Phi, psi and omega in degrees: 000146179292157178292129178296136182263353179265113183304320181295323179292324178296311180299317181295320183297321185252016180301134176081004181248136177211179176055219183302320182295323179292318177300313181298320183293313181292329177294322177290321183288330186227063183302129178078001184239014184244138176225148175258133174263123181221136176268353187052044181268202189297330183246006190290336188297331182296307181293321179297322178295317179300316179297319182298333182276335184245336181203069185298342179265006179299135175302128177246111184269120182241123180272114172261099186284349186088000181233022186273157173291143175301327180297326179292317179296319179294321179294320177302311182295320181294312181296317180301318180290310185294326182270353179072032179278118186256358185254020183297130176231120181269121182255133182234156177296154177290130182297329177293318177300318181293318182293327180280322191255332183218057185298329181268354180073019182242019182301329181299339179280345183246323186209090182295326179296315180292324177299312177298324183297311184280334183266341183233298189299310183295308180297326180289323178300320179293319184289334184265001182303327185276357184250146178263338185230129179239128180251134175223171188252031180288154181226150181295327186291349175289345174076196182051230183291351183266353188293340181246028181303139170261155177295323177222148177202162177255129181217119179051041176079003179247152175270121178258127187239129181236080186298335184256017185309319185266001180289143176258172176300323179296318178300315181297315180298316180297318181297315181298320179292318182296328183253010175054047181271135181287147176278156172300136183305327182283347178299322181290346178260011175095008177269114181261349174216130192232122178232229178282152183304310186294338187246017180234130178231155173299148178139184184096169177231172178298329179276341180217068185294337185275008179295341179273004180260133179050048181301141179087005178226171178273357183291133179231348183224156182265347177107357180271352180249170185233154176281177184298332181266010175089005180277132177297133181282124179055057176295142175239157181295141182264358188305320183293335181267317190274352183294000000 
């Protein structure tokens, strides 16, 4: 079925559904047009497990920015294998964008927003063009721009689905234990939120796991997600990339 263009109708259609049931419903409504965005980070196993139970062949889009921890790549491979996920797609930055904008690989030391833009936002935008529905694992308890997350919303003509929006840190921990899901290897080293190496530090709490990201700056998002009103979070100018 085509994506509903009336926000109220979208909310009404999926009202009262979350977690695994929400994933299953949107997969039934939009066969072949749904993709999951996953970083295979500290909390990713919960959503990946839910997908494996209802749609193991769903495309899982993973951004390899070229700056990831080896442990994250190994964790990605392990979870994909153990959960039987057959739709993994590794997305990488355009080599031309990198050569023009970050030839030395040190852009993160000067402009973290632009670095995220060329390594995450641009390649993901290209990769998601063919999909009508995008699922991600954001939660309200992470705070900041995520505190008012809706389970479903319309953004740029796509249906954005957040099955775990209302999950707490306690809920995630219980789910992982109940289903014997392995933790990210860096979790044991004090990393509660895991992104690229230069912008990730040990730290955070269960109530604020993202405190270890971009420490010492006001930055809280990389730009691949949207606020409740559909505005890209921390948008950066594209001139340096698109010229």
